[in-house]
N, C-alpha and C positions, 0 to 999 in steps of 0.2 A: 870764696871757697875755703873750707876748713883745712886743717893739717891732714896730710895724706899718709896713711899707713901702708907702706909698700910691701908689707909681709903678711897681709890679711887673708891670703888665699891664693892657690895656684891659678884659678880661673880669673881672678881680679874682681869678680862680682862682689865679693864680700867687702873689698876696699871701697868700691863705688857706693855700695849701700851704706857703709859706715859714714862716708862723706856726706851722703844725702841726709842721713839721720841728723847730722849737725845743722843742716839747712831746714830741718823740720819736714822732710819729704819721705814718704813711704813708697820706695821704688817698686816693691812687690805689688802694692796696690795699683800703681801706675801700669805695670805690665799686665796684671790680670784684667784691669778695665779695658785696656787697648785690645787684648785678644778677644775679650767678650764682645766689644763693639764690632770687630770684624766678623765674628761668627754670627752676630745678629743680622748684619747686612748681607752675609751669604745666605742666611735662611730666608730673608725677604725675597731673594731672587732665585730660590730653589737651586743654589749652587752647592753641590755636595762636597766639593774639595776645591781648594785653590793651591796653585803652585807659584810661590813668590820667589823672584830672583833679584829684584831691586833691593840692594842692601839696606836702604832706608826703610822699606816696607817690612823686610825681615826683622829689623830692629824694632819697628813699631809692634809687630805681632809677637815678638819673643823677648825683646830687650837685649838680644845678643849682638855683638859688634865684632867685625873682623875685616880689616883692610878695606874700609868703605870705598875709597876711590878706586883702588885696584879692582874690587869686585864689580863696580859699575862698568869698568872698561873691559873686563874679562868675563862677562856674564855668559853662561851660568856656571861660575866656578863654585858657588854655594847656593843652595835653594832650600825652600821650606815647603813641605806638604802639610796643609792644615785642613782638617775636617771638623765636624761638630764635636768630636770626642777625642781627636788625636792630633798631636803636633810633632812632626818628625823633621828634624833639621839635618840636612845633608851638607856637611861642612867640608871646606877645602882640605886638601891633602895635608895631613900632619897637624890639623887644628881642632880635632874633636874635643880636646880638653877645654877649649874656650867656651863651649856650650854647656859644660857640666854645672849642675846645681841650680839651674834655672827652673823654677816651678812651671814655666810656660813651655818647656821642652820635655816631651814625654820620652823621646828616643833620639839618639844621635847615630848617624850613619855617614860613611865617607861619600862625598859627591862623585858622580860620574860626569866629568866635564865633557859635554858634547859641543866642542867648538873645533874650528879648523886648526887653530893653533895647537890644541891638545891632541887632535886625532889625525891631522894632515889629510892625505888623500882618502883615508878611511872614514871621513866625517859622516857619510851617509850611513855606513854600518854602525858607527857609534851612536848616531841619533836614533836608529831603529832599536838598538839595544837599550838605550836610555828609555825609549817609549815603552818597550816591552816590559822592562822591569818596573817602571812607574805604573804602567797599566795593571800589572799583576797586583801591585800593592793597593792601588785604588779599589780594584774589584774586591780584594780581601776586606778592605775597611768599610766601603760604602755601597758596593754592588756594581752591577753591570749596566753600561750605557748611561751613566749619570752625567750631569752637567758639571764640567770642570772649568774653573777660571784659570787663565794663564797670563803671564806678563813677561816681557823682555826676554823671550827665549828665541833661539834660532827658528826660522820658518820651518826648516826640516824637522825639528823636534816637535813642533806643534802639529804639522801634517802627519807625522808618524804616530803621535798620540791619538789624533782623530781616527787614524786607521785602526786603532785598537778598539774602536766602537764607542767612543765617548763624544758627547756634545761639547765642543770647545767654545768658550766664550771669553771675552776680555775681562780680566780681574780688576781693571782700573776703577770702575764705578764703585763696587763694594768697598774697596780699600780707601778711596778718596772720601766716600760718604762716612766711613767709620772714623777716619782721621779728623774730619771737620769739627766734631763736637768734643771739646776737652773736658776732662774731669777736673775737680778742684785740685787734686794732686798734680795733674799735668800742668795746670796753670802755675803752680809753685815751681815746677821745672823751668817753664818759660821765663818766669821772673828771675830765677837764679841765673839763667843764661844771659838775660838782658843786663843784669847788674854787672856780671863779669865783662861783658862786651863793652859796656859803658866805661868801666875802668880802663879798658884797653884803648878806647877812643880818646879818653881824657889824656892818656899818655901821649898819644899821637898829636893831639891838639897842642899840648905843651911843647912839642918838638918842632912846630911849624916855624919856619923862618925862610926868608929869601935865600936861595943858594942850595937848599936841600932838594934832592930828587924825589919825584913821585914814588919811585920804587922804595927808596929808603923810608919814606913816611909810611907807606902801606905796610912795610915789614914790621913796624912797631906794633901795629894792631895784631898781626898774625902771631908774632912772638908772644905777646901778652895773652892771647886767647889760648894758645897751647900751654903756656905756663900755668894757666888757671884750670887746666884739664878740660878745655873745650876741644872740639874735633878738628875743624879746618875752616878756612874761608872759601866759600863756594865760588865766588867771583873775585876779581881784583879791580873793582870799580872805584878808582880814585883818579881824578884828573884836575889840572890846574890851568888857569888863564884861558887862552883860546881853545884849549883842548876840552874845556867844559861844555862847549857848544859845537856840534850836537852831543847829546848824552851817549852813554855806552862806549866811551873810549877808556880802555883799561890802562892801568899804571904802566909807565914807561920810564926810560932814563931821563925824561924831560926835567930840566932844572926849573924849580919854581922861582918866579921873578918877584919883584916888589909889587905890593898892592894888588895882587891877583886873587881871584876867587879860587877856592879849592873845594870841589864837590866830591862827596864820598857816600857810598852805600855799604853797610856792614856785610850783609849776606853771610853771616857766621853760623855754621852748624856748631853750636856751643855746648855748654855744660849739659850733661845727661842726654845729649843728642838733639836738643831743641834749638830751633832756629831763632836767632836774634837778628832782627831785620829793621833797621831804621836808617835814615839818611840825614846828613847835615851838610851845610856848606859853610866854609870858614873864609877868613880874609888873611892874607899873608903878611900884611903890614909892610913897612913900619908906619905908613900914613893911615888916614881914615878912609873908609869906603867911599866911593863916588856916589853921586845921586843915582846914576844908572844902575850901579850894583845894588843899592838899597831898594830901588823899585822892583828889580827882579826878585829879591829876597822877600819883600813884603807881599808880593803877589803869590808866591809859592806858599808862604805862611798862611795867607788868607784861604787859598784853595784847600790846604790840608785841614784847617780848622773848620771851615764851612762844611766839608764833607764828613768830618767826625761828628759835627753837630746835628746832621740829619739822620745818622745811623740809628737804627733801633730794631730790637727783636720783632719779628713778624713782618718787616718790610720786604717787599718783593725786590728782586734785582732790577726789574724794569722801572719801578718807582724810584729806586735809588738813582738810577741813571738819569731819569727825568728831572730830579730835584738837585742833582749835583751841581757844583760850581761851574759856571760858564767860562770857558777858557777864552780870553780875548783873541781875536782873529790873528793878530801879529805873532802870537805864540802857538797857535793851534797846530801848525804843520810839525813842530818839534815836540809836541806833547808826549808825555810818558804813555806807553801803550795801554796801560790800565789805570783806572781810577782808584781801585782797591783790589786786594787779593787775600785769600786765606793764607794762614801760616801756622805751622806746627813744628814738625821735625824738619821740614823744608817749606818752601812755598807750595801751596796746595789749593784745592777747591775751597771756595769758589773764586772765579775771576769776575770782577765787577767792572764793566766797561763804561767808557764815556758815552754821553747821550748820542753824539754823532757817530760813534762806532757800533752802537747797539744793534741797529738794523742788520748789519752784515756779520758782526762777530759775536754779539751778545746772546745770552740764553737766560731764561727766567728761572727763578727759584726763590727761596725765602731765606733771609738773614735770620739765623737762629741763635738763641741763647746758648752760650758755650763755644761759639765760634771766636777764634782770634783772627783779627784782620790787620793788614797793613794799608794805611791810607797814603797814597802817593801824590807827589807833584814834581814835575820838571817844568821850569819856565825859562825859555831861551828863544829869542826870535830867530826865524829862519835867516841865515846869513849874518846873525848877530855875533858879537865878539865873545861874550861869556853867557853862562847859564847857571841856574840854581836848582839843586836837587834837595828836597826835603821829604821826610816820610816818618810816620808815627805808627806804632804797634798798639792795638787796643783789644780789649775783651768785650764781647757783647754779653750783657746779662739781661734778665727779665726787667730789671729796674733802671737800666741805663747803660751807658758806655763807660768802661773803666780804662783809663790810660795806663798802659804798661811801660812804654819807653819813657824814661825820665831825663835823658840827656838834655841840657839846656839849649835854647836857641841863642843866637848871637845878637846882643843888644845893640851893638854899633851898626849892624846891618838892618835892624828893625827900626831904628830911630829916624 
């Protein structure tokens, strides 16, 4: 990331745009494309208005950012009303200035937080007031009895808005469909986020030694991500030794021992709000990896690269599942829950399931040009001592698959 001008504007957008310009990214074009994508998906489903409260989706639709994690936990503390012709951001108390000067925001208003924390015993009255005021605005903008998409709001708010005479539908599908296809400028953001995260992971890798704790190792990545103007680490998936099997054990005070595997998944909401998602497994030293450790690593490496090799635009989700790498029986019980998944500003549509899971969990669709996907592997025997997590991030194009994540694999574990 380039040098940051801390005095480039009260809202901070000018500073971020200036930084992006040094990376060759047109953030205004990114914002306009994303909002246009969402409006197209709304029109396909005859949705006249959407009310977004997920801060990631608000950022997707407008480019605005404000206390992302707080806003997730305290929804709806800020929300967006989007129609075909109007974008009105209802911002958290005292924060209206953060949305100024965005071409994707037509109007800023203070949010009316309809939550128990904000309203206490008067929550029902607050929800009805919220619905009445929102209903009046929607009728003014798009008419009576229209279809309105909602997400992540209190049940009372949704019920009250329906009582205003609207057809309430889930906003998830148009939002996820919009987010799935990336523009060329978006891909530049993804790559910038990945390069910053790769620098952070390299710092972490250089700090590996027996005697360091998992928490201390993970903190190196988090510090470097923030230092490079990324947002936050969505998870803290780093574990060592016997804690690598089964997967999904988050960092702990556990002290890393000699010659142990250290498995890691970035899950970084990084530069420009784009998700940087790749996994690697390291060896703590000072000795060489064992044959058992190498076997786990080679199998995970084989799974990831086989599945990247079959991906192509136009392929159905079912066909992908049928052609994907067959996980050996000894490792099947501990398999990663997905074969691949979409990725953009976070993990997103589509989920691509393993062949064995497809009948119960899978759904069909088409892998399309412009999708960015993460191809996953976890190899660890049920009841085994250790496991290996690997993952690569790729872009689907009309002419083939472009590898986006570039962090190297471990030669001593592959040999």
